[in-house]
C-alpha positions, -999 to +999 in steps of 0.1 A: +012+704+580+047+715+571+056+723+608+043+689+620+060+669+592+093+687+595+094+687+633+072+664+654+061+637+630+093+631+610+112+599+621+146+605+638+174+605+612+151+610+583+154+640+560+122+635+541+092+656+554+069+627+560+058+604+587+071+569+592+055+540+574+022+530+590+021+496+607+000+469+591-029+475+614-032+511+601-032+501+564-064+497+544-070+460+534-061+453+498-086+440+473-062+426+447-078+391+452-109+404+435-089+411+403-072+377+406-106+360+406-108+370+369-075+353+361-054+384+361-020+382+378-008+415+392+023+423+412+009+452+432-020+476+428-034+503+451-068+487+449-081+487+485-113+489+505-116+526+500-129+518+465-159+501+480-163+530+505-163+555+475-190+535+458-211+535+489-206+573+493-217+578+456-249+559+463-256+579+495-250+612+476-275+600+450-300+593+477-293+627+493-295+648+461-325+631+444-345+615+472-345+640+501-359+675+508-324+688+514-312+675+481-341+691+463-332+724+480-296+720+469-305+713+433-330+742+433-304+766+446-278+752+421-301+757+391-315+791+401-305+810+433-332+836+427-359+809+425-345+793+457-346+826+476-382+832+463-392+798+476-378+806+511-347+784+509-319+797+531-289+805+509-264+804+537-277+771+551-274+754+517-239+767+511-226+757+545-242+722+544-229+716+508-194+727+519-194+705+550-205+674+529-179+682+503-152+686+530-162+653+546-160+635+512-126+651+504-113+640+538-125+605+531-107+606+498-074+612+517-077+578+532-067+562+499-033+578+494-023+578+530-036+545+544-041+526+512-012+534+489+017+553+504+011+542+540+024+575+553+016+612+553+038+634+532+038+669+519+013+676+491+002+639+491-031+650+474-014+672+448-036+674+417-066+658+433-087+690+429-079+692+392-088+655+386-120+659+407-132+688+386-125+668+354-143+637+368-173+659+378-174+675+343-172+643+324-197+625+347-222+653+341-225+659+379-244+627+384-231+599+408-233+572+382-214+592+356-189+603+381-182+567+391-176+558+355-154+589+348-134+582+380-127+546+368-115+560+334-092+586+351-079+560+375-070+538+346-053+567+329-034+576+360-023+541+371-018+529+335+003+560+327+025+554+357+031+517+347+037+527+311+061+555+320+080+530+341+083+504+314+088+528+285+109+558+296+103+576+263+067+581+274+064+608+301+039+611+329+031+646+315+015+629+285-011+615+308-019+650+321-022+661+285-047+633+278-067+643+309-067+679+297-080+668+263-108+648+279-118+678+299-117+700+268-138+677+246-161+663+273-166+696+292-157+729+276-166+721+240-198+703+250-211+734+268-199+756+239-219+738+213-249+727+234-270+758+226-265+754+188-272+716+189-304+722+210-316+749+186-309+725+157-329+696+172-357+720+183-360+732+147-362+696+135-386+683+161-421+672+149-438+699+171-419+727+155-426+713+120-463+711+129-463+747+141-447+758+108-474+739+089-502+756+110-486+790+103-485+782+066-522+773+065-531+804+085-513+826+060 
């Protein structure tokens, strides 16, 4: 990538390691008119057709994971590799297919910054995408519906933080990263830390456990 952008793809006379701006035919159609239907007036926003493509992919992933044999095998292997091997599910096959699907979705994601927002290819144009992706997956509980909602939240934080940092210089873009980190901490790490204790508490307060204690008391 560095070799291509510095040498072959860089426009003549330019010092920036990036391609020239794509022509209008290579840019993704904007969907700002949908926002304006609700009476909101915006100058410019990176809202384009890739958002609809992402929603379609989320639905297809849901169909794949929860409505197909392959998805059942992937979920089985994810929950218990030993059980999957015992059931005859090929570990190598599941890993390779999952990696290929993930790579295809990641490549599709790159359409948004290159053809929908920046309209060129620059070095590290997807910087931080992996971090945000992990955060969205954690907050969305690894379910397509939750991931869509979490992605909208992080998109609002990212875009809103950029606008806020532009209008109020005292607020840094790093504060948005801190907020994202706090969301990950409270929605992901702490949730998994306290889940066993909360489950044990609710299990002890459930009617079934109370009934079992009553039966034990009568037996004694």
